Biopython code that builds the backbone (N, CA, C, O; Angstrom):
import numpy as np
from Bio.PDB.StructureBuilder import StructureBuilder

atoms = [
    (1, "UNK", "N", (26.354, -4.799, -10.676)),
    (1, "UNK", "CA", (25.024, -4.430, -9.967)),
    (1, "UNK", "C", (24.205, -3.657, -11.031)),
    (1, "UNK", "O", (24.705, -2.725, -11.661)),
    (2, "UNK", "N", (23.025, -4.042, -11.196)),
    (2, "UNK", "CA", (22.056, -3.407, -12.144)),
    (2, "UNK", "C", (21.587, -2.088, -11.562)),
    (2, "UNK", "O", (21.378, -1.961, -10.356)),
    (3, "UNK", "N", (21.428, -1.124, -12.424)),
    (3, "UNK", "CA", (20.912, 0.213, -12.093)),
    (3, "UNK", "C", (19.361, 0.025, -12.080)),
    (3, "UNK", "O", (18.827, -0.752, -12.872)),
    (4, "UNK", "N", (18.674, 0.720, -11.205)),
    (4, "UNK", "CA", (17.254, 0.608, -11.028)),
    (4, "UNK", "C", (16.508, 0.854, -12.331)),
    (4, "UNK", "O", (15.454, 0.261, -12.559)),
    (5, "UNK", "N", (17.076, 1.782, -13.251)),
    (5, "UNK", "CA", (16.536, 2.055, -14.566)),
    (5, "UNK", "C", (16.596, 0.805, -15.417)),
    (5, "UNK", "O", (15.679, 0.616, -16.216)),
    (6, "UNK", "N", (17.549, -0.035, -15.328)),
    (6, "UNK", "CA", (17.609, -1.241, -16.124)),
    (6, "UNK", "C", (16.519, -2.159, -15.744)),
    (6, "UNK", "O", (15.964, -2.818, -16.623)),
    (7, "UNK", "N", (16.176, -2.255, -14.546)),
    (7, "UNK", "CA", (15.114, -3.165, -14.071)),
    (7, "UNK", "C", (13.812, -2.724, -14.582)),
    (7, "UNK", "O", (12.964, -3.600, -14.752)),
    (8, "UNK", "N", (13.511, -1.466, -14.863)),
    (8, "UNK", "CA", (12.247, -0.962, -15.318)),
    (8, "UNK", "C", (12.324, -0.414, -16.710)),
    (8, "UNK", "O", (11.642, 0.563, -17.017)),
    (9, "UNK", "N", (13.124, -0.999, -17.568)),
    (9, "UNK", "CA", (13.331, -0.527, -18.942)),
    (9, "UNK", "C", (12.117, -0.995, -19.748)),
    (9, "UNK", "O", (11.995, -2.200, -19.965)),
    (10, "UNK", "N", (11.289, -0.199, -20.168)),
    (10, "UNK", "CA", (10.034, -0.527, -20.884)),
    (10, "UNK", "C", (10.105, -0.149, -22.313)),
    (10, "UNK", "O", (9.050, 0.036, -22.920)),
    (11, "UNK", "N", (11.287, -0.009, -22.934)),
    (11, "UNK", "CA", (11.395, 0.414, -24.237)),
    (11, "UNK", "C", (10.663, -0.618, -25.137)),
    (11, "UNK", "O", (10.876, -1.826, -25.031)),
    (12, "UNK", "N", (9.802, -0.092, -26.016)),
    (12, "UNK", "CA", (9.031, -0.968, -26.874)),
    (12, "UNK", "C", (7.732, -1.432, -26.349)),
    (12, "UNK", "O", (6.935, -1.961, -27.123)),
    (13, "UNK", "N", (7.452, -1.279, -25.100)),
    (13, "UNK", "CA", (6.212, -1.827, -24.466)),
    (13, "UNK", "C", (5.179, -0.764, -24.526)),
    (13, "UNK", "O", (5.469, 0.417, -24.334)),
    (14, "UNK", "N", (3.939, -1.184, -24.800)),
    (14, "UNK", "CA", (2.807, -0.226, -24.837)),
    (14, "UNK", "C", (2.149, -0.092, -23.572)),
    (14, "UNK", "O", (1.772, 1.017, -23.195)),
    (15, "UNK", "N", (1.962, -1.208, -22.828)),
    (15, "UNK", "CA", (1.180, -1.221, -21.642)),
    (15, "UNK", "C", (1.867, -2.015, -20.532)),
    (15, "UNK", "O", (2.441, -3.072, -20.790)),
    (16, "UNK", "N", (1.811, -1.526, -19.338)),
    (16, "UNK", "CA", (2.292, -2.301, -18.250)),
    (16, "UNK", "C", (1.158, -2.802, -17.318)),
    (16, "UNK", "O", (0.383, -1.981, -16.827)),
    (17, "UNK", "N", (1.050, -4.042, -17.076)),
    (17, "UNK", "CA", (-0.075, -4.598, -16.437)),
    (17, "UNK", "C", (0.432, -5.479, -15.280)),
    (17, "UNK", "O", (1.512, -6.060, -15.385)),
    (18, "UNK", "N", (-0.282, -5.579, -14.252)),
    (18, "UNK", "CA", (0.017, -6.476, -13.106)),
    (18, "UNK", "C", (-1.132, -6.559, -12.178)),
    (18, "UNK", "O", (-2.138, -5.874, -12.365)),
    (19, "UNK", "N", (-1.007, -7.423, -11.127)),
    (19, "UNK", "CA", (-2.077, -7.484, -10.144)),
    (19, "UNK", "C", (-1.362, -7.710, -8.813)),
    (19, "UNK", "O", (-0.210, -8.137, -8.736)),
    (20, "UNK", "N", (-2.110, -7.400, -7.803)),
    (20, "UNK", "CA", (-1.583, -7.587, -6.406)),
    (20, "UNK", "C", (-2.749, -8.009, -5.561)),
    (20, "UNK", "O", (-3.850, -7.481, -5.721)),
    (21, "UNK", "N", (-2.533, -8.979, -4.633)),
    (21, "UNK", "CA", (-3.564, -9.413, -3.680)),
    (21, "UNK", "C", (-3.222, -8.584, -2.392)),
    (21, "UNK", "O", (-2.059, -8.332, -2.076)),
    (22, "UNK", "N", (-4.253, -8.200, -1.710)),
    (22, "UNK", "CA", (-3.991, -7.402, -0.470)),
    (22, "UNK", "C", (-3.571, -8.309, 0.647)),
    (22, "UNK", "O", (-3.803, -9.517, 0.619)),
    (23, "UNK", "N", (-2.921, -7.680, 1.675)),
    (23, "UNK", "CA", (-2.522, -8.422, 2.821)),
    (23, "UNK", "C", (-3.702, -8.491, 3.764)),
    (23, "UNK", "O", (-4.808, -8.088, 3.406)),
    (24, "UNK", "N", (-3.474, -9.010, 4.997)),
    (24, "UNK", "CA", (-4.601, -9.159, 5.996)),
    (24, "UNK", "C", (-5.225, -7.861, 6.368)),
    (24, "UNK", "O", (-6.366, -7.868, 6.828)),
    (25, "UNK", "N", (-4.532, -6.677, 6.198)),
    (25, "UNK", "CA", (-4.948, -5.378, 6.567)),
    (25, "UNK", "C", (-5.677, -4.699, 5.301)),
    (25, "UNK", "O", (-6.175, -3.576, 5.387)),
    (26, "UNK", "N", (-5.703, -5.430, 4.171)),
    (26, "UNK", "CA", (-6.310, -4.827, 3.082)),
    (26, "UNK", "C", (-5.391, -3.957, 2.324)),
    (26, "UNK", "O", (-5.861, -3.215, 1.461)),
    (27, "UNK", "N", (-4.113, -3.978, 2.567)),
    (27, "UNK", "CA", (-3.156, -3.091, 1.924)),
    (27, "UNK", "C", (-2.406, -3.825, 0.769)),
    (27, "UNK", "O", (-2.182, -5.034, 0.839)),
    (28, "UNK", "N", (-2.045, -3.105, -0.237)),
    (28, "UNK", "CA", (-1.286, -3.595, -1.391)),
    (28, "UNK", "C", (-0.286, -2.537, -1.765)),
    (28, "UNK", "O", (-0.565, -1.349, -1.596)),
    (29, "UNK", "N", (0.883, -2.923, -2.275)),
    (29, "UNK", "CA", (1.993, -2.056, -2.571)),
    (29, "UNK", "C", (2.357, -2.390, -3.973)),
    (29, "UNK", "O", (2.374, -3.565, -4.338)),
    (30, "UNK", "N", (2.671, -1.337, -4.835)),
    (30, "UNK", "CA", (3.044, -1.531, -6.212)),
    (30, "UNK", "C", (4.344, -0.677, -6.424)),
    (30, "UNK", "O", (4.525, 0.425, -5.906)),
    (31, "UNK", "N", (5.170, -1.282, -7.198)),
    (31, "UNK", "CA", (6.343, -0.615, -7.744)),
    (31, "UNK", "C", (6.215, -0.553, -9.332)),
    (31, "UNK", "O", (6.052, -1.570, -10.007)),
    (32, "UNK", "N", (6.302, 0.711, -9.860)),
    (32, "UNK", "CA", (6.129, 0.842, -11.264)),
    (32, "UNK", "C", (7.079, 1.984, -11.661)),
    (32, "UNK", "O", (7.845, 2.527, -10.865)),
    (33, "UNK", "N", (6.966, 2.295, -12.935)),
    (33, "UNK", "CA", (7.673, 3.417, -13.472)),
    (33, "UNK", "C", (6.734, 4.667, -13.541)),
    (33, "UNK", "O", (5.513, 4.572, -13.417)),
    (34, "UNK", "N", (7.371, 5.801, -13.741)),
    (34, "UNK", "CA", (6.493, 7.040, -14.027)),
    (34, "UNK", "C", (5.979, 6.829, -15.419)),
    (34, "UNK", "O", (6.726, 6.553, -16.358)),
    (35, "UNK", "N", (4.657, 6.969, -15.525)),
    (35, "UNK", "CA", (4.025, 6.736, -16.924)),
    (35, "UNK", "C", (4.349, 7.800, -17.910)),
    (35, "UNK", "O", (4.619, 8.953, -17.573)),
    (36, "UNK", "N", (4.315, 7.384, -19.126)),
    (36, "UNK", "CA", (4.573, 8.261, -20.271)),
    (36, "UNK", "C", (3.492, 9.278, -20.475)),
    (36, "UNK", "O", (2.415, 9.216, -19.883)),
    (37, "UNK", "N", (3.791, 10.159, -21.279)),
    (37, "UNK", "CA", (2.875, 11.351, -21.554)),
    (37, "UNK", "C", (2.442, 11.335, -23.006)),
    (37, "UNK", "O", (3.261, 11.047, -23.880)),
    (38, "UNK", "N", (1.256, 11.617, -23.279)),
    (38, "UNK", "CA", (0.899, 11.870, -24.735)),
    (38, "UNK", "C", (-0.062, 13.023, -24.843)),
    (38, "UNK", "O", (-0.770, 13.293, -23.874)),
    (39, "UNK", "N", (-0.135, 13.725, -25.961)),
    (39, "UNK", "CA", (-0.820, 14.970, -26.103)),
    (39, "UNK", "C", (-2.315, 14.837, -25.701)),
    (39, "UNK", "O", (-3.043, 13.908, -26.050)),
    (40, "UNK", "N", (-2.674, 15.879, -24.928)),
    (40, "UNK", "CA", (-4.066, 15.985, -24.484)),
    (40, "UNK", "C", (-4.479, 15.171, -23.336)),
    (40, "UNK", "O", (-5.651, 15.192, -22.959)),
    (41, "UNK", "N", (-3.570, 14.441, -22.745)),
    (41, "UNK", "CA", (-3.958, 13.649, -21.551)),
    (41, "UNK", "C", (-2.900, 13.996, -20.451)),
    (41, "UNK", "O", (-1.720, 14.212, -20.725)),
    (42, "UNK", "N", (-3.380, 14.031, -19.268)),
    (42, "UNK", "CA", (-2.516, 14.245, -18.053)),
    (42, "UNK", "C", (-1.838, 12.900, -17.762)),
    (42, "UNK", "O", (-2.375, 11.844, -18.096)),
    (43, "UNK", "N", (-0.694, 12.946, -17.156)),
    (43, "UNK", "CA", (-0.016, 11.794, -16.743)),
    (43, "UNK", "C", (-0.801, 11.041, -15.683)),
    (43, "UNK", "O", (-1.157, 11.620, -14.657)),
    (44, "UNK", "N", (-1.089, 9.717, -15.915)),
    (44, "UNK", "CA", (-1.952, 9.033, -15.012)),
    (44, "UNK", "C", (-1.682, 7.557, -14.916)),
    (44, "UNK", "O", (-0.997, 6.997, -15.772)),
    (45, "UNK", "N", (-2.192, 6.926, -13.919)),
    (45, "UNK", "CA", (-2.091, 5.475, -13.759)),
    (45, "UNK", "C", (-3.552, 4.982, -13.533)),
    (45, "UNK", "O", (-4.320, 5.510, -12.729)),
    (46, "UNK", "N", (-3.866, 3.890, -14.343)),
    (46, "UNK", "CA", (-5.241, 3.205, -14.160)),
    (46, "UNK", "C", (-5.098, 2.174, -13.002)),
    (46, "UNK", "O", (-4.037, 1.600, -12.754)),
    (47, "UNK", "N", (-6.188, 2.000, -12.358)),
    (47, "UNK", "CA", (-6.233, 0.937, -11.374)),
    (47, "UNK", "C", (-7.603, 0.301, -11.340)),
    (47, "UNK", "O", (-8.593, 0.923, -11.724)),
    (48, "UNK", "N", (-7.665, -0.952, -10.876)),
    (48, "UNK", "CA", (-9.016, -1.600, -10.716)),
    (48, "UNK", "C", (-8.955, -2.383, -9.387)),
    (48, "UNK", "O", (-7.943, -3.002, -9.058)),
    (49, "UNK", "N", (-10.041, -2.333, -8.659)),
    (49, "UNK", "CA", (-10.165, -3.177, -7.472)),
    (49, "UNK", "C", (-11.268, -4.126, -7.696)),
    (49, "UNK", "O", (-12.337, -3.760, -8.186)),
    (50, "UNK", "N", (-11.029, -5.327, -7.349)),
    (50, "UNK", "CA", (-12.000, -6.467, -7.517)),
    (50, "UNK", "C", (-12.140, -7.181, -6.187)),
    (50, "UNK", "O", (-11.163, -7.532, -5.527)),
    (51, "UNK", "N", (-13.388, -7.378, -5.826)),
    (51, "UNK", "CA", (-13.642, -8.165, -4.631)),
    (51, "UNK", "C", (-13.880, -9.622, -5.090)),
    (51, "UNK", "O", (-14.430, -9.833, -6.171)),
    (52, "UNK", "N", (-13.524, -10.512, -4.382)),
    (52, "UNK", "CA", (-13.633, -11.995, -4.745)),
    (52, "UNK", "C", (-13.277, -12.215, -6.273)),
    (52, "UNK", "O", (-14.116, -12.570, -7.101)),
    (53, "UNK", "N", (-11.995, -11.977, -6.550)),
    (53, "UNK", "CA", (-11.634, -12.097, -8.001)),
    (53, "UNK", "C", (-11.722, -13.500, -8.512)),
    (53, "UNK", "O", (-11.794, -13.689, -9.726)),
    (54, "UNK", "N", (-11.721, -14.535, -7.631)),
    (54, "UNK", "CA", (-11.820, -15.937, -8.184)),
    (54, "UNK", "C", (-13.241, -16.424, -8.292)),
    (54, "UNK", "O", (-13.489, -17.548, -8.727)),
    (55, "UNK", "N", (-14.192, -15.570, -7.892)),
    (55, "UNK", "CA", (-15.638, -16.014, -7.948)),
    (55, "UNK", "C", (-16.384, -15.360, -9.116)),
    (55, "UNK", "O", (-15.978, -14.318, -9.630)),
    (56, "UNK", "N", (-17.457, -15.986, -9.507)),
    (56, "UNK", "CA", (-18.229, -15.367, -10.587)),
    (56, "UNK", "C", (-18.988, -14.116, -10.060)),
    (56, "UNK", "O", (-19.308, -13.221, -10.842)),
    (57, "UNK", "N", (-19.281, -14.053, -8.710)),
    (57, "UNK", "CA", (-19.979, -12.888, -8.131)),
    (57, "UNK", "C", (-18.899, -12.096, -7.468)),
    (57, "UNK", "O", (-18.060, -12.660, -6.765)),
    (58, "UNK", "N", (-18.896, -10.860, -7.662)),
    (58, "UNK", "CA", (-17.916, -9.878, -7.105)),
    (58, "UNK", "C", (-18.255, -8.491, -7.540)),
    (58, "UNK", "O", (-19.168, -8.320, -8.347)),
    (59, "UNK", "N", (-17.582, -7.500, -7.060)),
    (59, "UNK", "CA", (-17.694, -6.112, -7.373)),
    (59, "UNK", "C", (-16.271, -5.658, -8.048)),
    (59, "UNK", "O", (-15.185, -6.156, -7.751)),
    (60, "UNK", "N", (-16.470, -4.666, -8.968)),
    (60, "UNK", "CA", (-15.275, -4.075, -9.557)),
    (60, "UNK", "C", (-15.402, -2.516, -9.492)),
    (60, "UNK", "O", (-16.484, -1.968, -9.706)),
    (61, "UNK", "N", (-14.335, -1.862, -9.210)),
    (61, "UNK", "CA", (-14.185, -0.474, -9.209)),
    (61, "UNK", "C", (-12.962, -0.109, -10.041)),
    (61, "UNK", "O", (-11.862, -0.577, -9.746)),
    (62, "UNK", "N", (-13.126, 0.718, -11.078)),
    (62, "UNK", "CA", (-11.974, 1.184, -11.836)),
    (62, "UNK", "C", (-11.843, 2.648, -11.793)),
    (62, "UNK", "O", (-12.853, 3.348, -11.730)),
    (63, "UNK", "N", (-10.616, 3.173, -11.826)),
    (63, "UNK", "CA", (-10.412, 4.601, -11.828)),
    (63, "UNK", "C", (-9.072, 4.944, -12.332)),
    (63, "UNK", "O", (-8.384, 4.087, -12.886)),
    (64, "UNK", "N", (-8.634, 6.251, -12.153)),
    (64, "UNK", "CA", (-7.260, 6.660, -12.442)),
    (64, "UNK", "C", (-6.719, 7.517, -11.501)),
    (64, "UNK", "O", (-7.458, 8.328, -10.941)),
    (65, "UNK", "N", (-5.442, 7.454, -11.223)),
    (65, "UNK", "CA", (-4.778, 8.422, -10.326)),
    (65, "UNK", "C", (-3.915, 9.305, -11.138)),
    (65, "UNK", "O", (-3.280, 8.824, -12.077)),
    (66, "UNK", "N", (-3.843, 10.608, -10.835)),
    (66, "UNK", "CA", (-3.242, 11.630, -11.693)),
    (66, "UNK", "C", (-2.006, 12.200, -10.997)),
    (66, "UNK", "O", (-1.934, 12.247, -9.769)),
    (67, "UNK", "N", (-1.057, 12.623, -11.788)),
    (67, "UNK", "CA", (0.107, 13.362, -11.340)),
    (67, "UNK", "C", (-0.183, 14.777, -11.603)),
    (67, "UNK", "O", (-0.885, 15.086, -12.565)),
    (68, "UNK", "N", (0.353, 15.725, -10.746)),
    (68, "UNK", "CA", (0.255, 17.124, -10.935)),
    (68, "UNK", "C", (0.900, 17.551, -12.121)),
    (68, "UNK", "O", (2.119, 17.403, -12.202)),
    (69, "UNK", "N", (0.188, 18.119, -13.166)),
    (69, "UNK", "CA", (0.833, 18.723, -14.304)),
    (69, "UNK", "C", (-0.042, 19.792, -14.820)),
    (69, "UNK", "O", (-1.105, 20.047, -14.254)),
    (70, "UNK", "N", (0.363, 20.443, -15.892)),
    (70, "UNK", "CA", (-0.381, 21.584, -16.515)),
    (70, "UNK", "C", (-1.751, 21.298, -16.852)),
    (70, "UNK", "O", (-2.646, 22.110, -16.617)),
    (71, "UNK", "N", (-1.974, 20.075, -17.442)),
    (71, "UNK", "CA", (-3.280, 19.700, -17.860)),
    (71, "UNK", "C", (-4.287, 19.491, -16.695)),
    (71, "UNK", "O", (-5.442, 19.909, -16.770)),
    (72, "UNK", "N", (-3.831, 18.868, -15.683)),
    (72, "UNK", "CA", (-4.760, 18.464, -14.596)),
    (72, "UNK", "C", (-4.821, 19.447, -13.468)),
    (72, "UNK", "O", (-5.628, 19.241, -12.561)),
    (73, "UNK", "N", (-4.046, 20.487, -13.442)),
    (73, "UNK", "CA", (-3.961, 21.377, -12.303)),
    (73, "UNK", "C", (-5.329, 21.889, -11.797)),
    (73, "UNK", "O", (-5.452, 22.123, -10.595)),
    (74, "UNK", "N", (-6.282, 22.063, -12.578)),
    (74, "UNK", "CA", (-7.524, 22.611, -12.185)),
    (74, "UNK", "C", (-8.596, 21.484, -12.026)),
    (74, "UNK", "O", (-9.778, 21.774, -11.842)),
    (75, "UNK", "N", (-8.186, 20.274, -12.097)),
    (75, "UNK", "CA", (-9.108, 19.077, -11.948)),
    (75, "UNK", "C", (-9.588, 18.678, -10.677)),
    (75, "UNK", "O", (-10.448, 17.801, -10.599)),
    (76, "UNK", "N", (-9.099, 19.258, -9.625)),
    (76, "UNK", "CA", (-9.476, 18.841, -8.243)),
    (76, "UNK", "C", (-8.352, 18.064, -7.631)),
    (76, "UNK", "O", (-7.289, 17.882, -8.225)),
    (77, "UNK", "N", (-8.608, 17.611, -6.433)),
    (77, "UNK", "CA", (-7.554, 16.903, -5.739)),
    (77, "UNK", "C", (-7.870, 15.503, -5.215)),
    (77, "UNK", "O", (-7.055, 14.860, -4.553)),
    (78, "UNK", "N", (-9.112, 15.047, -5.546)),
    (78, "UNK", "CA", (-9.545, 13.810, -5.006)),
    (78, "UNK", "C", (-8.736, 12.506, -5.546)),
    (78, "UNK", "O", (-8.589, 11.509, -4.839)),
    (79, "UNK", "N", (-8.248, 12.605, -6.814)),
    (79, "UNK", "CA", (-7.524, 11.530, -7.370)),
    (79, "UNK", "C", (-6.046, 11.861, -7.753)),
    (79, "UNK", "O", (-5.369, 11.145, -8.491)),
    (80, "UNK", "N", (-5.590, 13.096, -7.139)),
    (80, "UNK", "CA", (-4.312, 13.532, -7.441)),
    (80, "UNK", "C", (-3.287, 12.924, -6.507)),
    (80, "UNK", "O", (-3.526, 12.942, -5.300)),
    (81, "UNK", "N", (-2.178, 12.394, -6.958)),
    (81, "UNK", "CA", (-1.180, 11.836, -6.168)),
    (81, "UNK", "C", (-0.252, 12.842, -5.563)),
    (81, "UNK", "O", (0.137, 13.799, -6.232)),
    (82, "UNK", "N", (0.116, 12.659, -4.318)),
    (82, "UNK", "CA", (1.042, 13.577, -3.601)),
    (82, "UNK", "C", (2.324, 12.835, -3.628)),
    (82, "UNK", "O", (2.583, 11.943, -2.819)),
    (83, "UNK", "N", (3.166, 13.240, -4.625)),
    (83, "UNK", "CA", (4.474, 12.509, -4.876)),
    (83, "UNK", "C", (5.606, 13.170, -4.050)),
    (83, "UNK", "O", (5.770, 14.390, -4.058)),
    (84, "UNK", "N", (6.343, 12.360, -3.372)),
    (84, "UNK", "CA", (7.480, 12.838, -2.740)),
    (84, "UNK", "C", (8.785, 12.095, -3.260)),
    (84, "UNK", "O", (8.698, 10.963, -3.736)),
    (85, "UNK", "N", (9.954, 12.742, -3.157)),
    (85, "UNK", "CA", (11.144, 12.216, -3.661)),
    (85, "UNK", "C", (12.107, 11.892, -2.453)),
    (85, "UNK", "O", (12.197, 12.658, -1.493)),
    (86, "UNK", "N", (12.742, 10.848, -2.539)),
    (86, "UNK", "CA", (13.776, 10.464, -1.469)),
    (86, "UNK", "C", (14.570, 9.308, -1.888)),
    (86, "UNK", "O", (14.020, 8.364, -2.455)),
    (87, "UNK", "N", (15.893, 9.321, -1.634)),
    (87, "UNK", "CA", (16.740, 8.144, -1.914)),
    (87, "UNK", "C", (16.740, 7.782, -3.363)),
    (87, "UNK", "O", (16.948, 6.609, -3.671)),
    (88, "UNK", "N", (16.518, 8.713, -4.304)),
    (88, "UNK", "CA", (16.597, 8.365, -5.639)),
    (88, "UNK", "C", (15.287, 7.791, -6.268)),
    (88, "UNK", "O", (15.258, 7.433, -7.445)),
    (89, "UNK", "N", (14.250, 7.720, -5.477)),
    (89, "UNK", "CA", (12.963, 7.235, -6.003)),
    (89, "UNK", "C", (11.830, 8.182, -5.683)),
    (89, "UNK", "O", (11.978, 9.082, -4.856)),
    (90, "UNK", "N", (10.726, 7.987, -6.319)),
    (90, "UNK", "CA", (9.578, 8.845, -6.022)),
    (90, "UNK", "C", (8.506, 7.899, -5.336)),
    (90, "UNK", "O", (8.416, 6.702, -5.608)),
    (91, "UNK", "N", (7.732, 8.535, -4.450)),
    (91, "UNK", "CA", (6.750, 7.638, -3.753)),
    (91, "UNK", "C", (5.441, 8.414, -3.514)),
    (91, "UNK", "O", (5.436, 9.600, -3.182)),
    (92, "UNK", "N", (4.362, 7.694, -3.698)),
    (92, "UNK", "CA", (3.074, 8.260, -3.422)),
    (92, "UNK", "C", (2.233, 7.245, -2.792)),
    (92, "UNK", "O", (2.307, 6.054, -3.093)),
    (93, "UNK", "N", (1.398, 7.739, -1.878)),
    (93, "UNK", "CA", (0.458, 6.864, -1.110)),
    (93, "UNK", "C", (-0.905, 7.321, -1.364)),
    (93, "UNK", "O", (-1.193, 8.507, -1.207)),
    (94, "UNK", "N", (-1.817, 6.401, -1.770)),
    (94, "UNK", "CA", (-3.121, 6.798, -1.986)),
    (94, "UNK", "C", (-4.118, 5.813, -1.297)),
    (94, "UNK", "O", (-4.112, 4.636, -1.658)),
    (95, "UNK", "N", (-4.943, 6.222, -0.358)),
    (95, "UNK", "CA", (-5.734, 5.409, 0.388)),
    (95, "UNK", "C", (-7.129, 5.318, -0.323)),
    (95, "UNK", "O", (-7.655, 6.338, -0.770)),
    (96, "UNK", "N", (-7.707, 4.120, -0.421)),
    (96, "UNK", "CA", (-9.016, 3.826, -0.952)),
    (96, "UNK", "C", (-9.733, 3.000, 0.025)),
    (96, "UNK", "O", (-9.258, 1.967, 0.499)),
    (97, "UNK", "N", (-10.906, 3.484, 0.320)),
    (97, "UNK", "CA", (-11.814, 2.783, 1.185)),
    (97, "UNK", "C", (-13.043, 2.231, 0.409)),
    (97, "UNK", "O", (-13.685, 2.962, -0.344)),
    (98, "UNK", "N", (-13.350, 0.945, 0.605)),
    (98, "UNK", "CA", (-14.528, 0.432, -0.103)),
    (98, "UNK", "C", (-15.605, -0.016, 1.019)),
    (98, "UNK", "O", (-15.314, -0.616, 2.053)),
    (99, "UNK", "N", (-16.806, 0.355, 0.654)),
    (99, "UNK", "CA", (-17.868, 0.012, 1.604)),
    (99, "UNK", "C", (-18.611, -1.246, 1.103)),
    (99, "UNK", "O", (-19.058, -1.269, -0.044)),
    (100, "UNK", "N", (-18.742, -2.229, 1.896)),
    (100, "UNK", "CA", (-19.400, -3.417, 1.509)),
    (100, "UNK", "C", (-20.991, -3.263, 1.491)),
    (100, "UNK", "O", (-21.589, -2.658, 2.381)),
    (101, "UNK", "N", (-21.565, -3.806, 0.503)),
    (101, "UNK", "CA", (-22.989, -3.782, 0.385)),
    (101, "UNK", "C", (-23.552, -2.608, -0.123)),
    (101, "UNK", "O", (-24.772, -2.513, -0.253)),
]
sb = StructureBuilder()
sb.init_structure("model")
sb.init_model(0)
sb.init_chain("A")
sb.init_seg("    ")
for serial, (resi, resn, name, xyz) in enumerate(atoms, 1):
    if name == "N":
        sb.init_residue(resn, " ", resi, " ")
    sb.init_atom(name, np.array(xyz, "f"), 0.0, 1.0, " ", f" {name:<3s}", serial, name[0])
structure = sb.get_structure()
C-alpha cells in the first residue's frame, strides 16, 4: 500500500497545475500538497475562476489564498485559509461567491 506522501511526491517539479469543473451546486474540491516556501513570499496557492471556459466570451477572476505565517500575519483575513488537521491530513474550506453581470 502506497503512503499518501508517495502519491504527492513533487520532487523536481516547479509548478503544480490542474483544473476542476464545478458540480450542480457550483462546488469544486481540490486535493493538493502544502506549497513550498521561498524567501520574501508567504506560503500561498493561486487560483483562477472562469465562467464559460469553452466559449470565447466569459469572465476570469484570479487571486491567491494564503496560509497563516510570519510574513502574512498582518495582511488581513479575507484570503487567509483556516486550516484544520485531522486523520493525518490538513483541510481548508474557502467559499467564493461570484455575482453575474
